[in-house]
KOLFI-591156 format. One record per residue (C-alpha): residue number from 1; residue in three letters; chain; x, y, z. Coordinates in nm, 3 decimals, decimal comma. Layout:
REM residues N
SITE     n   res   chain      east     north        up
SITE   NUM   Ala       A         X         Y         Z
...
REM end
This chain:
REM residues 434
SITE     n   res   chain      east     north        up
SITE     1   Met       A     9,436    13,783    14,100
SITE     2   Thr       A     9,219    13,957    13,830
SITE     3   Ala       A     9,135    13,744    13,533
SITE     4   Pro       A     9,378    13,901    13,273
SITE     5   Arg       A     9,668    13,903    13,522
SITE     6   Ala       A     9,619    13,495    13,558
SITE     7   Arg       A     9,618    13,448    13,170
SITE     8   Leu       A     9,941    13,615    13,118
SITE     9   Leu       A    10,139    13,466    13,428
SITE    10   Pro       A    10,152    13,144    13,224
SITE    11   Leu       A    10,234    13,334    12,914
SITE    12   Ala       A    10,479    13,492    13,044
SITE    13   Ala       A    10,645    13,164    13,225
SITE    14   Glu       A    10,653    13,026    12,854
SITE    15   Ile       A    10,810    13,337    12,725
SITE    16   Leu       A    11,113    13,324    12,964
SITE    17   Leu       A    11,116    12,873    12,925
SITE    18   Ala       A    11,153    12,984    12,587
SITE    19   Leu       A    11,421    13,244    12,609
SITE    20   Gly       A    11,616    13,041    12,818
SITE    21   Val       A    11,630    12,765    12,528
SITE    22   Ala       A    11,750    13,032    12,259
SITE    23   Ala       A    12,027    13,163    12,554
SITE    24   Ser       A    12,140    12,815    12,608
SITE    25   Leu       A    12,184    12,802    12,200
SITE    26   Gly       A    12,362    13,110    12,187
SITE    27   Trp       A    12,614    12,994    12,452
SITE    28   Thr       A    12,639    12,666    12,262
SITE    29   Leu       A    12,731    12,896    11,957
SITE    30   Arg       A    12,960    13,107    12,151
SITE    31   Phe       A    13,130    12,742    12,271
SITE    32   Phe       A    13,174    12,603    11,909
SITE    33   Leu       A    13,304    12,944    11,738
SITE    34   Glu       A    13,592    12,968    12,058
SITE    35   Phe       A    13,676    12,557    12,071
SITE    36   Gly       A    13,576    12,419    11,709
SITE    37   Tyr       A    13,310    12,152    11,851
SITE    38   Leu       A    13,006    12,112    12,016
SITE    39   Pro       A    13,019    12,036    12,402
SITE    40   Gln       A    12,833    11,781    12,552
SITE    41   Pro       A    12,579    11,606    12,531
SITE    42   Phe       A    12,676    11,598    12,185
SITE    43   Val       A    12,872    11,297    12,084
SITE    44   Phe       A    13,267    11,330    12,156
SITE    45   Asp       A    13,369    11,187    11,794
SITE    46   Thr       A    13,410    11,541    11,685
SITE    47   Asn       A    13,445    11,390    11,340
SITE    48   Asp       A    13,129    11,173    11,336
SITE    49   Thr       A    12,881    11,478    11,230
SITE    50   Tyr       A    12,550    11,324    11,022
SITE    51   Met       A    12,716    11,026    11,000
SITE    52   Asp       A    12,428    10,831    11,121
SITE    53   Trp       A    12,235    10,929    10,805
SITE    54   Phe       A    12,572    10,864    10,601
SITE    55   Asn       A    12,639    10,501    10,752
SITE    56   Thr       A    12,297    10,451    10,700
SITE    57   Ala       A    12,285    10,593    10,292
SITE    58   Tyr       A    12,636    10,375    10,218
SITE    59   Trp       A    12,476    10,049    10,273
SITE    60   Ala       A    12,128    10,160    10,121
SITE    61   Asn       A    12,396    10,223     9,820
SITE    62   Asn       A    12,573     9,865     9,872
SITE    63   Arg       A    12,520     9,518     9,928
SITE    64   Gly       A    12,492     9,340    10,293
SITE    65   Ile       A    12,250     9,524    10,461
SITE    66   Tyr       A    12,132     9,313    10,707
SITE    67   Asp       A    12,412     9,005    10,656
SITE    68   Val       A    12,702     9,228    10,702
SITE    69   Trp       A    12,608     9,561    10,897
SITE    70   Arg       A    12,365     9,380    11,048
SITE    71   Ser       A    12,099     9,647    11,080
SITE    72   Ile       A    11,828     9,689    11,261
SITE    73   Tyr       A    11,625     9,953    11,070
SITE    74   Pro       A    11,341     9,798    10,907
SITE    75   Pro       A    11,368     9,829    10,471
SITE    76   Leu       A    11,197    10,149    10,437
SITE    77   Ser       A    11,540    10,329    10,608
SITE    78   Phe       A    11,702    10,217    10,277
SITE    79   Val       A    11,424    10,266    10,051
SITE    80   Phe       A    11,441    10,620    10,157
SITE    81   Leu       A    11,773    10,685    10,162
SITE    82   Asp       A    11,863    10,523     9,864
SITE    83   Ala       A    11,656    10,739     9,656
SITE    84   Thr       A    11,784    11,089     9,861
SITE    85   Ser       A    12,135    10,998     9,802
SITE    86   Leu       A    12,389    11,018     9,475
SITE    87   Pro       A    12,530    10,636     9,396
SITE    88   Gly       A    12,833    10,774     9,261
SITE    89   Cys       A    12,905    10,917     9,621
SITE    90   Tyr       A    12,871    10,565     9,775
SITE    91   Leu       A    13,203    10,392     9,584
SITE    92   Gln       A    13,473    10,468     9,882
SITE    93   Ser       A    13,404    10,531    10,226
SITE    94   Pro       A    13,055    10,698    10,389
SITE    95   Phe       A    13,294    10,985    10,529
SITE    96   Tyr       A    13,354    11,035    10,172
SITE    97   Ala       A    13,021    10,980    10,068
SITE    98   Arg       A    12,968    11,311    10,348
SITE    99   Asp       A    13,158    11,554    10,181
SITE   100   Cys       A    13,054    11,452     9,799
SITE   101   Asp       A    12,681    11,390     9,861
SITE   102   Trp       A    12,512    11,735     9,851
SITE   103   Leu       A    12,158    11,555     9,759
SITE   104   Ala       A    12,153    11,372    10,087
SITE   105   Arg       A    12,317    11,713    10,329
SITE   106   Ser       A    12,049    11,884    10,120
SITE   107   Thr       A    11,781    11,668    10,227
SITE   108   Ile       A    11,885    11,653    10,596
SITE   109   His       A    11,862    12,022    10,587
SITE   110   Ala       A    11,552    12,050    10,411
SITE   111   Phe       A    11,354    11,780    10,665
SITE   112   Tyr       A    11,435    11,983    10,974
SITE   113   Val       A    11,254    12,315    10,815
SITE   114   Val       A    11,004    12,092    10,716
SITE   115   Asp       A    10,977    11,957    11,108
SITE   116   Val       A    10,975    12,357    11,263
SITE   117   Val       A    10,714    12,432    11,002
SITE   118   Leu       A    10,500    12,148    11,134
SITE   119   Ala       A    10,578    12,207    11,474
SITE   120   Trp       A    10,433    12,577    11,402
SITE   121   Ile       A    10,146    12,467    11,236
SITE   122   Cys       A    10,041    12,220    11,521
SITE   123   Phe       A    10,094    12,451    11,816
SITE   124   Arg       A     9,947    12,753    11,630
SITE   125   Arg       A     9,607    12,548    11,611
SITE   126   Leu       A     9,629    12,451    11,928
SITE   127   Asp       A     9,685    12,770    12,080
SITE   128   Arg       A     9,803    13,073    11,925
SITE   129   Arg       A     9,926    13,214    12,239
SITE   130   Thr       A    10,207    12,931    12,323
SITE   131   Ala       A    10,264    12,848    11,942
SITE   132   Pro       A    10,573    13,103    11,901
SITE   133   Met       A    10,762    12,965    12,249
SITE   134   Arg       A    10,678    12,594    12,179
SITE   135   Thr       A    10,816    12,618    11,851
SITE   136   Ile       A    11,125    12,774    11,963
SITE   137   Ala       A    11,150    12,457    12,186
SITE   138   Ile       A    11,142    12,203    11,944
SITE   139   Ala       A    11,339    12,436    11,687
SITE   140   Leu       A    11,628    12,494    11,905
SITE   141   Gly       A    11,608    12,291    12,185
SITE   142   Leu       A    11,848    11,972    12,232
SITE   143   Pro       A    11,659    11,662    12,103
SITE   144   Met       A    11,654    11,863    11,773
SITE   145   Leu       A    11,970    12,027    11,730
SITE   146   Phe       A    12,149    11,644    11,827
SITE   147   Thr       A    11,903    11,477    11,545
SITE   148   Val       A    12,037    11,688    11,309
SITE   149   Glu       A    12,399    11,692    11,428
SITE   150   Arg       A    12,392    11,287    11,423
SITE   151   Gly       A    12,170    11,304    11,098
SITE   152   Asn       A    11,951    11,048    11,244
SITE   153   Leu       A    11,642    10,939    11,031
SITE   154   Ile       A    11,456    11,062    11,361
SITE   155   Leu       A    11,462    11,364    11,168
SITE   156   Val       A    11,229    11,225    10,891
SITE   157   Ala       A    10,973    11,006    11,087
SITE   158   Phe       A    10,955    11,295    11,325
SITE   159   Ala       A    10,759    11,476    11,028
SITE   160   Phe       A    10,554    11,188    10,990
SITE   161   Phe       A    10,481    11,151    11,342
SITE   162   Met       A    10,339    11,512    11,381
SITE   163   Ile       A    10,091    11,408    11,097
SITE   164   Ala       A    10,000    11,131    11,248
SITE   165   His       A     9,938    11,275    11,630
SITE   166   Gly       A     9,886    11,623    11,576
SITE   167   Pro       A     9,646    11,836    11,429
SITE   168   Val       A     9,799    11,875    11,079
SITE   169   Thr       A     9,501    11,700    10,894
SITE   170   Ala       A     9,233    11,591    10,971
SITE   171   Ser       A     9,218    11,331    10,697
SITE   172   Lys       A     9,189    10,983    10,865
SITE   173   Pro       A     9,396    10,809    10,585
SITE   174   Trp       A     9,661    11,035    10,598
SITE   175   Arg       A     9,750    11,007    10,958
SITE   176   Trp       A     9,698    10,628    10,919
SITE   177   Phe       A     9,953    10,633    10,640
SITE   178   Ala       A    10,173    10,869    10,823
SITE   179   Ala       A    10,183    10,639    11,192
SITE   180   Ala       A    10,276    10,376    10,941
SITE   181   Val       A    10,580    10,520    10,793
SITE   182   Thr       A    10,684    10,654    11,161
SITE   183   Ile       A    10,636    10,290    11,286
SITE   184   Asn       A    10,867    10,131    10,968
SITE   185   Phe       A    11,139    10,414    11,039
SITE   186   Lys       A    11,157    10,365    11,433
SITE   187   Pro       A    10,958    10,055    11,548
SITE   188   Tyr       A    10,947    10,182    11,894
SITE   189   Leu       A    10,676    10,421    11,771
SITE   190   Val       A    10,364    10,182    11,745
SITE   191   Leu       A    10,372    10,281    12,136
SITE   192   Pro       A    10,187    10,607    12,087
SITE   193   Met       A     9,924    10,512    11,888
SITE   194   Leu       A     9,824    10,187    12,136
SITE   195   Ala       A     9,677    10,488    12,322
SITE   196   His       A     9,380    10,423    12,052
SITE   197   Ala       A     9,330    10,057    12,210
SITE   198   Val       A     9,332    10,222    12,568
SITE   199   Lys       A     9,065    10,454    12,413
SITE   200   Arg       A     8,891    10,167    12,226
SITE   201   Asp       A     8,977    10,350    11,945
SITE   202   Trp       A     8,967    10,035    11,738
SITE   203   Arg       A     8,950    10,192    11,367
SITE   204   Pro       A     9,278    10,390    11,333
SITE   205   Leu       A     9,463    10,131    11,528
SITE   206   Glu       A     9,336     9,829    11,265
SITE   207   Ala       A     9,388    10,079    10,989
SITE   208   Ala       A     9,722    10,181    11,107
SITE   209   Gly       A     9,792     9,828    11,187
SITE   210   Ile       A     9,743     9,754    10,835
SITE   211   Ala       A     9,904    10,026    10,629
SITE   212   Thr       A    10,227     9,925    10,859
SITE   213   Val       A    10,257     9,597    10,727
SITE   214   Ala       A    10,150     9,682    10,370
SITE   215   Leu       A    10,426     9,943    10,373
SITE   216   Tyr       A    10,669     9,670    10,548
SITE   217   Leu       A    10,591     9,420    10,255
SITE   218   Val       A    10,637     9,691     9,956
SITE   219   Thr       A    10,968     9,785    10,091
SITE   220   Leu       A    11,108     9,468    10,235
SITE   221   Ala       A    11,026     9,328     9,828
SITE   222   Leu       A    11,219     9,677     9,727
SITE   223   Ile       A    11,546     9,609     9,931
SITE   224   Gly       A    11,497     9,181     9,915
SITE   225   Ser       A    11,595     9,161    10,291
SITE   226   Gly       A    11,470     9,256    10,639
SITE   227   Thr       A    11,252     8,955    10,707
SITE   228   Pro       A    11,108     8,939    11,065
SITE   229   Met       A    11,400     8,678    11,162
SITE   230   Glu       A    11,683     8,894    11,033
SITE   231   Leu       A    11,556     9,216    11,215
SITE   232   Ala       A    11,548     9,015    11,578
SITE   233   Ser       A    11,877     8,825    11,527
SITE   234   Asn       A    12,024     9,172    11,423
SITE   235   Thr       A    11,887     9,389    11,726
SITE   236   Ala       A    11,939     9,059    11,944
SITE   237   Asn       A    12,330     9,199    11,849
SITE   238   Trp       A    12,272     9,487    11,892
SITE   239   Val       A    12,152     9,470    12,203
SITE   240   Val       A    12,484     9,306    12,370
SITE   241   Phe       A    12,681     9,538    12,154
SITE   242   Gln       A    12,527     9,832    12,309
SITE   243   Gly       A    12,578     9,666    12,647
SITE   244   Ala       A    12,925     9,732    12,588
SITE   245   Gln       A    12,899    10,091    12,491
SITE   246   Val       A    12,803    10,217    12,806
SITE   247   Trp       A    12,927    10,558    12,817
SITE   248   Asn       A    12,770    10,647    12,475
SITE   249   Glu       A    12,431    10,518    12,641
SITE   250   Val       A    12,472    10,730    12,972
SITE   251   Asn       A    12,606    11,053    12,744
SITE   252   Tyr       A    12,253    11,137    12,635
SITE   253   Ser       A    11,994    10,914    12,775
SITE   254   Thr       A    11,616    10,950    12,860
SITE   255   Ser       A    11,704    10,663    13,100
SITE   256   Tyr       A    11,883    10,573    13,413
SITE   257   Ala       A    11,913    10,228    13,314
SITE   258   Pro       A    12,259    10,252    13,180
SITE   259   Phe       A    12,434    10,393    13,514
SITE   260   Met       A    12,338    10,014    13,679
SITE   261   Met       A    12,633     9,939    13,400
SITE   262   Phe       A    12,884    10,206    13,564
SITE   263   Arg       A    13,102     9,934    13,721
SITE   264   Thr       A    13,155     9,798    13,406
SITE   265   Leu       A    13,326    10,064    13,247
SITE   266   Asp       A    13,711    10,076    13,102
SITE   267   Ile       A    13,731    10,410    13,246
SITE   268   Pro       A    13,827    10,369    13,630
SITE   269   Leu       A    13,538    10,552    13,727
SITE   270   Leu       A    13,567    10,567    14,038
SITE   271   Gln       A    13,884    10,791    14,054
SITE   272   Phe       A    13,634    11,087    13,964
SITE   273   Val       A    13,317    11,009    14,160
SITE   274   Pro       A    13,276    10,869    14,533
SITE   275   Ser       A    13,184    10,494    14,564
SITE   276   Arg       A    12,883    10,603    14,788
SITE   277   Leu       A    12,760    10,806    14,508
SITE   278   Val       A    12,781    10,492    14,250
SITE   279   Glu       A    12,608    10,228    14,508
SITE   280   Thr       A    12,323    10,486    14,608
SITE   281   Ile       A    12,278    10,506    14,195
SITE   282   Glu       A    12,248    10,123    14,161
SITE   283   Tyr       A    12,009    10,109    14,477
SITE   284   Leu       A    11,823    10,398    14,348
SITE   285   Val       A    11,723    10,356    14,005
SITE   286   Pro       A    11,561    10,012    14,042
SITE   287   Ile       A    11,309    10,151    14,245
SITE   288   Val       A    11,305    10,474    14,018
SITE   289   Ile       A    11,265    10,254    13,727
SITE   290   Arg       A    10,993    10,037    13,897
SITE   291   Ser       A    10,753    10,303    14,046
SITE   292   Thr       A    10,759    10,493    13,730
SITE   293   Gln       A    10,629    10,186    13,571
SITE   294   Leu       A    10,352    10,137    13,835
SITE   295   Val       A    10,216    10,443    13,843
SITE   296   Ala       A    10,199    10,469    13,431
SITE   297   Leu       A    10,014    10,147    13,434
SITE   298   Ala       A     9,778    10,277    13,724
SITE   299   Ala       A     9,706    10,585    13,474
SITE   300   Leu       A     9,627    10,367    13,156
SITE   301   Ala       A     9,428    10,101    13,365
SITE   302   Ala       A     9,231    10,438    13,477
SITE   303   Ala       A     9,204    10,585    13,117
SITE   304   Trp       A     9,080    10,259    13,021
SITE   305   Leu       A     8,783    10,240    13,264
SITE   306   Gln       A     8,690    10,615    13,127
SITE   307   Pro       A     8,789    10,663    12,742
SITE   308   Lys       A     8,658    10,986    12,731
SITE   309   Ala       A     8,838    11,136    13,019
SITE   310   Leu       A     9,168    11,219    12,852
SITE   311   Pro       A     9,296    11,354    12,563
SITE   312   Leu       A     9,427    11,083    12,283
SITE   313   His       A     9,787    11,239    12,307
SITE   314   Arg       A     9,812    11,251    12,660
SITE   315   Val       A     9,786    10,892    12,669
SITE   316   Ser       A    10,039    10,839    12,418
SITE   317   Ala       A    10,268    11,040    12,598
SITE   318   Ile       A    10,230    10,831    12,898
SITE   319   Leu       A    10,313    10,499    12,706
SITE   320   Leu       A    10,628    10,678    12,571
SITE   321   Gly       A    10,759    10,819    12,833
SITE   322   Val       A    10,706    10,511    13,055
SITE   323   Tyr       A    10,926    10,300    12,751
SITE   324   Leu       A    11,196    10,556    12,796
SITE   325   Val       A    11,226    10,568    13,112
SITE   326   Thr       A    11,256    10,195    13,111
SITE   327   Gln       A    11,552    10,211    12,830
SITE   328   Ser       A    11,707    10,482    12,605
SITE   329   Pro       A    11,675    10,436    12,247
SITE   330   Gly       A    11,891    10,796    12,241
SITE   331   Gly       A    11,878    11,114    12,377
SITE   332   Tyr       A    11,713    11,221    12,001
SITE   333   Thr       A    11,428    11,036    12,103
SITE   334   Gln       A    11,266    11,313    12,362
SITE   335   Leu       A    11,167    11,513    12,061
SITE   336   Phe       A    10,868    11,252    11,979
SITE   337   Leu       A    10,755    11,276    12,391
SITE   338   Leu       A    10,810    11,676    12,430
SITE   339   Phe       A    10,587    11,729    12,111
SITE   340   Leu       A    10,313    11,543    12,281
SITE   341   Val       A    10,330    11,716    12,625
SITE   342   Leu       A    10,385    12,055    12,429
SITE   343   Met       A    10,042    12,001    12,317
SITE   344   Glu       A     9,941    11,979    12,686
SITE   345   Thr       A     9,720    12,301    12,811
SITE   346   Trp       A     9,877    12,503    13,094
SITE   347   Lys       A     9,634    12,404    13,334
SITE   348   Gly       A     9,686    12,187    13,671
SITE   349   Ala       A     9,975    12,121    13,846
SITE   350   Gly       A    10,062    11,806    13,640
SITE   351   Pro       A    10,034    11,918    13,273
SITE   352   Ile       A    10,238    12,276    13,406
SITE   353   Leu       A    10,503    12,030    13,587
SITE   354   Ala       A    10,530    11,798    13,301
SITE   355   Ile       A    10,544    12,135    13,017
SITE   356   Val       A    10,818    12,317    13,266
SITE   357   Ala       A    11,010    11,980    13,244
SITE   358   Ala       A    10,988    11,989    12,835
SITE   359   Tyr       A    11,137    12,290    12,770
SITE   360   Leu       A    11,412    12,238    13,047
SITE   361   Leu       A    11,511    11,930    12,887
SITE   362   Cys       A    11,546    12,133    12,570
SITE   363   Leu       A    11,776    12,346    12,705
SITE   364   Val       A    12,141    12,324    12,495
SITE   365   Gly       A    12,478    12,243    12,671
SITE   366   Asp       A    12,541    12,083    13,006
SITE   367   Trp       A    12,751    12,130    13,331
SITE   368   Pro       A    13,051    11,951    13,379
SITE   369   Leu       A    13,132    11,791    13,690
SITE   370   Ala       A    13,438    11,573    13,628
SITE   371   Thr       A    13,666    11,569    13,345
SITE   372   Val       A    13,683    11,205    13,227
SITE   373   Leu       A    13,911    11,165    12,894
SITE   374   Asp       A    14,045    11,440    12,644
SITE   375   Val       A    13,975    11,293    12,247
SITE   376   Thr       A    14,193    11,458    11,967
SITE   377   Ser       A    14,072    11,457    11,681
SITE   378   Asn       A    13,927    11,645    11,370
SITE   379   Ser       A    13,626    11,860    11,383
SITE   380   Trp       A    13,416    11,810    11,053
SITE   381   Leu       A    13,202    12,104    11,171
SITE   382   Gly       A    13,497    12,339    11,303
SITE   383   Asp       A    13,732    12,234    10,978
SITE   384   Arg       A    14,017    12,195    11,249
SITE   385   Thr       A    14,160    11,956    11,442
SITE   386   Val       A    14,115    11,998    11,834
SITE   387   Thr       A    14,101    11,831    12,156
SITE   388   Ala       A    13,747    11,794    12,302
SITE   389   Ser       A    13,723    11,725    12,701
SITE   390   Phe       A    13,423    11,508    12,781
SITE   391   Gly       A    13,343    11,366    13,132
SITE   392   Leu       A    13,013    11,323    13,388
SITE   393   Thr       A    12,789    11,651    13,388
SITE   394   Ala       A    12,485    11,747    13,564
SITE   395   Gly       A    12,282    11,685    13,280
SITE   396   His       A    12,364    11,284    13,280
SITE   397   Phe       A    12,153    11,285    13,633
SITE   398   Val       A    11,907    11,565    13,512
SITE   399   Arg       A    11,759    11,483    13,244
SITE   400   Pro       A    11,625    11,079    13,317
SITE   401   Gly       A    11,509    11,246    13,614
SITE   402   Leu       A    11,305    11,473    13,399
SITE   403   Val       A    11,152    11,234    13,176
SITE   404   Val       A    11,053    11,057    13,515
SITE   405   Leu       A    10,863    11,362    13,604
SITE   406   Ile       A    10,689    11,398    13,339
SITE   407   Val       A    10,554    11,060    13,328
SITE   408   Trp       A    10,485    11,070    13,685
SITE   409   Ala       A    10,303    11,432    13,614
SITE   410   Leu       A    10,104    11,303    13,370
SITE   411   Ser       A     9,990    11,000    13,531
SITE   412   Leu       A     9,939    11,131    13,867
SITE   413   Asp       A     9,729    11,373    13,738
SITE   414   Ser       A     9,525    11,165    13,447
SITE   415   Ile       A     9,404    10,935    13,777
SITE   416   Val       A     9,287    11,268    13,960
SITE   417   Arg       A     9,093    11,316    13,601
SITE   418   Val       A     8,938    10,953    13,601
SITE   419   Ala       A     8,821    10,974    13,943
SITE   420   Arg       A     8,603    11,287    13,856
SITE   421   Ala       A     8,511    11,138    13,577
SITE   422   His       A     8,336    10,899    13,781
SITE   423   Arg       A     8,132    11,105    13,969
SITE   424   Val       A     7,954    11,203    13,645
SITE   425   Glu       A     7,979    10,894    13,441
SITE   426   Arg       A     8,010    10,523    13,531
SITE   427   Pro       A     8,329    10,335    13,481
SITE   428   Ser       A     8,350    10,112    13,156
SITE   429   Leu       A     8,506     9,779    13,146
SITE   430   Gly       A     8,373     9,656    12,808
SITE   431   Leu       A     8,591     9,646    12,458
SITE   432   Val       A     8,358     9,947    12,335
SITE   433   Pro       A     8,329    10,238    12,514
SITE   434   Ala       A     8,009    10,344    12,635
REM end
């Protein structure tokens, strides 16, 4: 195979994958125009569009954030939403506020645009040839569109995440501040920052840690509540609450863990799927999760021995990926993982598999296997009453598997890279890289 052809094949593959993402969005839009609501895996409450944003903004404009609503969000979320909302719209319900508060709706749309622009900047600086396709995957893919439909604050956190972990700026203070913002919006985003510890690059970790604590203390003082004890207590309460929301957890999950609660569903699931399938799931899920944790741990240990062998974004992706395999904070959290994966180059079996899996996770829509319930309600987006059908889909089983594939592909490739690095340089066990 000639060299030019070898370079064109990966580009053609990414073009086809990006076109697949765009085509899947086209199918979803056609479904919406015909039936008036967004199909699975979008949330089956068709009147709940943007309500992650407006439910939270309601409490940003009223008392009782941590003692009445029992929020698990750090105070920064409420400082931000208070600054980007119209207080007069929150005297009634969050649903009234959604129709009233044009500033909040504009902020949602503005951050979508900001996210797309920043993704383009990052991917273009990494590789101009693949930047258009990878930007399309992020901009038009399911994780981003699901985040927009929910109006989740991941929209805001993702902009700062790209500044902290992508090639947006060379300014270290700005990257440290951006990391602090991401962690104060979504605390689990401390995991990608721990890649600095694996690579023994302590200064960025220390600086970002100081910035994180400082930002938390400032926003805590502004809100007047949201202490560590309140957050810990509310998180424990949230875990119990989420344990009862099995169907919501399974609908768009990054992990197979929610499948272990299938038998607790109020819906008689065994009427729709064979009992042998449920038993197989209960047997395989722990094996898949534990084996993925082990291979990720092996890759991280290998990265510690050869800090220079792997790029920072690779270690961050493994850390975040294994967390998403272990438990699911929501399907939209894939956005952070996919950005890190799409920073990889199309070279080697592991990165190629991970990149292909990332594109597949961006496909919009799903393949229904069995209808479990029909829900009649108002569709806020469609502005009419609809009867939405929801049930088990192929995506329920495939999407968590693709996240597992990403972790395995990157981890095994990392172990191979470190093994090759040992031939050139002796492994280092100290706290400072050799």
